C-alpha positions in Angstrom: -12.5 -22.1 6.1 -10.3 -19.1 5.3 -6.6 -19.7 4.9 -4.1 -18.7 7.6 -2.7 -15.2 7.3 0.5 -14.8 5.3 1.7 -12.4 8.1 0.5 -12.1 11.6 1.9 -10.3 14.6 0.9 -9.8 18.2 2.5 -7.3 20.5 5.7 -7.3 18.3 8.2 -4.9 19.8 11.8 -3.9 19.2 14.0 -1.7 21.3 17.5 -0.3 20.5 18.8 0.6 23.9 16.6 3.4 25.3 14.8 3.8 21.9 11.6 1.9 21.2 11.5 1.5 17.4 8.4 -0.8 17.4 5.9 -0.9 20.2 3.3 -3.7 20.4 2.5 -4.1 16.7 -0.5 -6.3 15.9 -1.3 -6.8 12.2 -2.8 -9.5 10.0 -2.1 -9.9 6.2 -4.3 -12.3 4.2 -2.7 -14.4 1.5 -2.9 -13.2 -2.0 -3.4 -9.5 -1.0 -1.4 -6.3 -1.2 -0.9 -4.9 2.3 0.3 -1.3 2.6 2.4 -0.3 5.6 2.3 3.5 5.9 4.1 5.9 8.2 6.5 8.8 8.3 10.3 8.4 8.3 11.4 6.7 11.6 8.0 5.2 12.3 9.3 1.6 12.3 8.5 0.4 8.9 11.9 -1.0 7.9 12.4 -2.4 11.4 9.2 -4.3 11.0 10.3 -5.9 7.7 13.6 -6.9 9.2 11.8 -8.5 12.2 9.4 -10.4 9.9 12.4 -11.7 7.9 14.2 -12.8 11.0 17.1 -10.3 10.4 16.4 -8.7 13.8 15.3 -10.4 17.0 12.2 -9.0 18.6 12.4 -7.5 22.1 8.8 -8.7 22.8 5.7 -10.2 21.2 5.6 -12.7 18.4 5.2 -13.0 14.6 4.2 -15.8 12.2 5.2 -15.4 8.6 4.0 -18.1 6.2 3.3 -20.1 9.3 6.9 -19.9 10.5 8.5 -18.2 13.5 11.2 -15.7 12.2 13.2 -16.2 15.4 13.7 -19.9 14.9 13.1 -20.5 11.1 14.5 -17.3 9.6 16.6 -19.0 6.9 13.7 -21.2 5.7 11.4 -18.2 5.8 13.8 -16.1 3.7 13.9 -18.8 1.1 10.2 -18.5 0.7 10.2 -14.7 0.4 11.3 -12.1 -2.1 12.7 -8.8 -0.9 13.4 -5.4 -2.3 14.7 -3.0 0.4 16.0 0.5 0.0 18.4 0.0 -2.9 17.9 -2.1 -6.1 21.2 -4.0 -5.4 21.9 -4.8 -9.0 25.3 -5.2 -10.7 25.4 -2.3 -13.1 28.2 -3.7 -15.3 26.0 -6.8 -16.0 23.0 -7.0 -18.3 19.5 -7.5 -16.8 19.6 -11.1 -18.0 23.0 -11.7 -16.4 21.9 -10.1 -13.1 19.0 -12.4 -12.9 21.0 -15.4 -13.9 23.5 -14.7 -11.1 20.7 -14.5 -8.5 19.0 -17.5 -10.0 22.2 -19.5 -9.4 22.2 -18.4 -5.8 18.6 -19.6 -5.5 19.8 -22.9 -7.1 17.2 -22.8 -9.9 18.1 -25.4 -12.5 19.7 -24.0 -15.7 16.8 -24.7 -18.1 14.1 -23.5 -15.7 16.2 -20.5 -14.8 16.5 -19.2 -18.4 12.8 -19.6 -19.0 11.9 -17.9 -15.7 14.3 -15.0 -16.5 12.5 -14.2 -19.7 9.1 -14.7 -18.0 9.7 -12.2 -15.1 11.3 -9.6 -17.4 8.4 -10.0 -19.8 6.1 -9.3 -16.8 7.8 -5.9 -16.3 8.1 -5.1 -20.0 11.8 -5.5 -20.3 12.2 -8.9 -22.0 13.3 -7.3 -25.3 16.0 -5.4 -23.6 17.4 -8.1 -21.3 20.9 -8.1 -22.9 21.5 -4.3 -22.1 23.7 -3.2 -19.2 21.5 -2.1 -16.3 24.0 0.7 -15.5 22.8 2.6 -18.6 19.1 2.4 -17.5 16.9 4.9 -15.6 16.1 4.3 -12.0 12.6 3.2 -12.8 13.9 0.5 -15.1 16.4 -0.7 -12.5 13.5 -0.9 -10.0 11.6 -3.1 -12.4 14.6 -5.5 -12.7 14.9 -5.5 -8.9 11.2 -6.5 -8.6 11.7 -9.2 -11.2 14.7 -10.4 -9.2 12.5 -10.5 -6.0 10.0 -12.7 -7.9 12.5 -14.9 -9.7 12.4 -17.9 -7.4 8.5 -17.9 -7.2 8.2 -16.7 -3.6 4.9 -16.8 -1.7 5.5 -13.5 -0.1 7.3 -10.3 -1.4 8.5 -7.4 0.8 8.8 -4.1 -1.1 10.3 -1.2 0.9 9.2 2.0 -0.9 9.8 0.7 -4.4 8.7 3.9 -6.1 10.7 6.3 -3.9 12.6 8.9 -6.0 10.8 8.0 -9.3 9.1 10.5 -11.5 5.3 10.3 -11.7 5.4 8.5 -15.1 7.9 5.9 -13.9 6.1 5.4 -10.6 2.8 4.8 -12.4 4.4 2.3 -14.8 6.0 0.4 -11.9 2.7 0.5 -10.0 0.8 -1.0 -12.9 3.5 -3.7 -13.4 3.2 -4.5 -9.7 -0.6 -5.0 -9.9 -0.1 -7.2 -13.0 2.5 -9.3 -11.2 0.3 -9.9 -8.2 -2.5 -11.1 -10.4 -0.3 -13.3 -12.5 2.0 -14.7 -9.8 -0.6 -14.9 -7.0 1.8 -13.6 -4.4 1.2 -11.7 -1.2 2.8 -8.3 -1.1 3.9 -6.4 2.0 4.5 -2.8 0.7 5.9 0.2 2.6 5.4 3.5 0.9 5.2 7.3 1.4 3.0 7.6 -1.7 -0.6 7.7 -0.3 -2.1 7.8 -3.8 -0.2 4.6 -4.6 -1.5 2.9 -1.5 -5.0 3.9 -2.3 -4.7 2.4 -5.8 -2.9 -0.9 -5.2 -3.5 -2.0 -1.6 -6.3 -4.2 -0.4 -5.6 -3.3 3.3 -3.3 -0.7 4.9 -1.8 -0.2 8.3 -0.7 3.2 9.6 2.2 3.3 12.1 3.4 6.3 14.1 6.3 6.3 16.4 6.4 2.5 16.3 2.8 2.1 17.2 0.0 1.0 14.9 -2.7 3.7 14.9 -5.1 2.2 12.2 -5.7 -0.8 10.1 -8.3 -1.5 7.4 -9.2 -1.1 3.8 -8.3 2.3 2.2 -12.1 3.1 2.1 -12.4 2.3 5.8 -9.6 4.6 6.7 -10.9 7.3 4.4 -14.2 7.1 6.2 -12.6 8.1 9.5 -11.4 11.4 8.1 -14.8 13.0 7.4 -18.2 12.4 6.0 -18.9 12.0 2.2 -20.0 15.2 0.4 -21.9 16.3 -2.6 -20.7 19.5 -4.2 -23.2 21.3 -6.5 -22.3 24.2 -8.8 -24.8 26.2 -10.8 -26.9 29.3 -11.0 -29.0 30.5 -8.0 -26.8 28.7 -5.4 -27.1 30.2 -1.9 -27.3 29.1 1.7 -31.1 29.2 1.6 -30.9 25.9 -0.2 -29.8 24.2 3.0 -33.4 24.0 4.0 -34.3 22.6 0.6 -32.0 19.6 0.9 -32.9 18.9 4.6 -33.3 15.1 4.5 -32.5 12.3 7.1 -29.3 11.4 5.3 -28.0 15.0 5.1 -25.8 16.2 8.0 -25.6 19.8 6.9 -24.9 22.1 4.0 -22.6 25.1 3.5 -21.5 27.5 0.7 -18.0 27.2 -0.5 -17.3 29.9 -3.1 -19.8 29.4 -5.9 -20.8 25.9 -4.8 -23.2 24.3 -2.3 -21.5 21.6 -0.3 -23.9 19.0 1.1 -22.4 16.8 3.8 -24.0 13.3 4.1 -24.2 11.1 7.2 -23.1 8.1 5.1 -22.4 7.2 1.5 -25.6 7.0 -0.6 -27.4 8.0 -3.8 -27.3 11.7 -4.6 -30.2 11.7 -7.1 -32.9 12.8 -4.5 -30.8 15.8 -3.5 -30.2 16.8 -7.1 -33.9 16.5 -7.8 -34.8 18.8 -4.9 -32.4 21.4 -6.1 -33.7 21.3 -9.7 -37.3 21.7 -8.3 -36.1 24.7 -6.3 -34.9 26.4 -9.5 -31.2 25.7 -9.4 -29.6 25.6 -12.9 -27.2 22.8 -12.1 -23.9 22.8 -14.1 -21.8 20.4 -12.1 -22.3 17.7 -9.4 -19.3 16.1 -7.7 -19.6 13.3 -5.1 -16.5 13.1 -3.0 -15.0 11.6 0.1 -11.9 12.2 2.2 -8.7 11.0 0.5 -6.4 8.4 2.1 -3.9 11.2 2.5 -6.4 13.3 4.6 -7.1 10.2 6.7 -3.4 9.5 7.1 -2.6 13.0 8.2 -5.6 13.0 10.6 -4.4 9.7 12.2 -0.8 11.1 12.6 -2.2 14.3 14.2 -4.3 12.4 16.8 -2.1 11.5 19.8 -4.8 9.3 21.2 -5.2 7.0 18.2 -4.0 3.5 18.6 -5.3 0.5 16.7 -6.5 -2.6 18.6 -4.6 -5.9 18.2 -6.1 -8.2 15.6 -8.5 -10.8 17.0 -7.1 -14.3 17.6 
């Protein structure tokens, strides 16, 4: 029997006067997974987090987070969650260690356990040796690492991260992403992640939901969403490449072929082995120099979903 979802919503809505910020959201997040919540600015991502934490009251629908109703058990729910919203929220005149000690006291973690846990979470993000340094002297990426360590300090079951790599350079973002994956594996937590970084979502998320203008337009694994944006392709570069080869590669699994510059692009009906196609081309006299098997990126799928005004994801099954 599968465990109950860590997060589940049905028809969740929130209106601010005449503005509908969230419209009938239905999502399901399995325990121990990383769920990416994607959408442009103003799509309703931060509003969703605030509703799930019980910081806002829904205008309609319902939510269950760790089996609790955010409307009636918000305080207990927040005790079981870790949160990193838009800003790190650290005290820059304190060291990393003192920052975490302060928040550990707020969580009422006993002194002995608190000190051990501070070293443990800082070690997770590679900052244990620098724990006595003032965080005000650190880069934004290092501050974000401390903020994530703070969110995990009290051993939460669920962590909400609202665009944790926003504004970071590629090196810092990659380092933070790797630390996040390591933390998920070591701590066994569920992560609800909002991000604008589609490459990040493709790398770290088990499932993603795409929201547009407050409405969920797609939900699934990154590969499932990528499959909606176009068929897989095989690109072949080499000598004697021309459109006449389209007839050579005519097979049941081939949807079509075209010339793109100096390459033959073969479009497949579904993912599958490319060796039979390569063999046919070699037998036809093509001197193959390069073969690349590709699929639509998550970014292409994301943009296609946002561009389709008719796309709306169904509610999850009950």
